[in-house]
C-alpha positions in Angstrom: 91.7 96.6 86.9 92.4 97.7 90.5 95.5 99.8 91.1 97.6 99.7 94.2 100.2 102.3 95.2 102.4 102.2 98.2 104.7 105.0 99.4 107.7 103.5 101.1 111.3 104.1 102.4 113.9 101.3 102.1 114.7 100.9 105.8 111.1 100.8 107.0 110.1 97.3 108.4 106.4 98.1 108.1 106.9 98.9 104.4 108.6 95.5 103.9 105.7 93.8 105.8 103.0 95.5 103.6 104.9 94.7 100.4 105.4 91.1 101.5 101.6 90.7 102.1 100.8 92.1 98.7 103.3 89.9 97.0 102.0 86.8 98.8 98.6 87.7 97.4 100.2 88.1 93.9 99.1 91.7 93.8 100.8 94.1 91.4 101.6 97.5 92.9 103.4 100.7 92.2 106.1 101.4 94.9 106.9 105.1 95.4 110.3 105.2 97.2 110.4 108.5 99.1 114.2 108.3 99.4 114.6 108.1 95.6 111.9 110.6 94.9 111.7 112.9 98.0 109.7 115.5 96.1 106.7 113.1 96.2 106.4 113.3 100.0 104.2 116.3 99.7 102.0 114.4 97.3 101.8 111.6 99.9 100.9 114.0 102.7 98.1 115.5 100.6 96.7 112.2 99.5 97.0 110.6 103.0 95.3 113.6 104.6 98.4 114.6 106.5 99.5 111.2 107.7 103.3 111.3 107.7 104.3 107.7 108.3 105.2 105.1 105.7 103.9 103.0 104.2 100.8 104.8 103.0 98.8 102.4 100.8 96.2 103.4 98.2 93.8 101.1 96.4 92.1 102.7 93.4 93.1 106.1 94.8 91.5 105.5 98.1 93.8 105.6 101.1 93.6 102.6 103.3 96.4 103.6 105.7 99.5 101.8 106.6 100.8 98.3 107.2 98.7 97.6 110.3 95.6 98.7 108.4 96.4 96.4 105.5 97.0 93.5 107.9 93.7 94.3 109.7 91.8 94.1 106.4 93.4 90.7 105.8 92.6 89.5 109.3 88.9 90.5 108.8 88.8 88.8 105.4 88.1 92.1 103.6 91.4 92.5 101.7 90.6 90.0 98.9 87.3 91.8 98.1 89.1 95.2 98.1 91.7 93.8 95.7 89.2 91.9 93.7 89.9 93.4 90.3 93.7 93.5 90.8 96.0 92.0 88.2 97.6 89.2 90.2 100.3 88.2 87.7 103.2 90.5 88.4 103.5 90.2 92.2 104.9 93.6 92.9 106.7 96.5 91.3 
């Protein structure tokens, strides 16, 4: 099963956009709210190779970038293949 993780903050419109796209595709994901767990920001920075903006999205541990990158994968028709093994029953975390 494919795992999707997304680092977010609650007031970030790009975070909302990325989560909405994943939910529309019925993709389960783990949301890591950096306001609730600020200690995980260092983890995000390391995993995202220094990228500081949110959201940062990971599919099976591989960083795919942020909201614009997720939307670009969808526009190119590549997102469904990337998420191919994802459990599509929960629709979000």
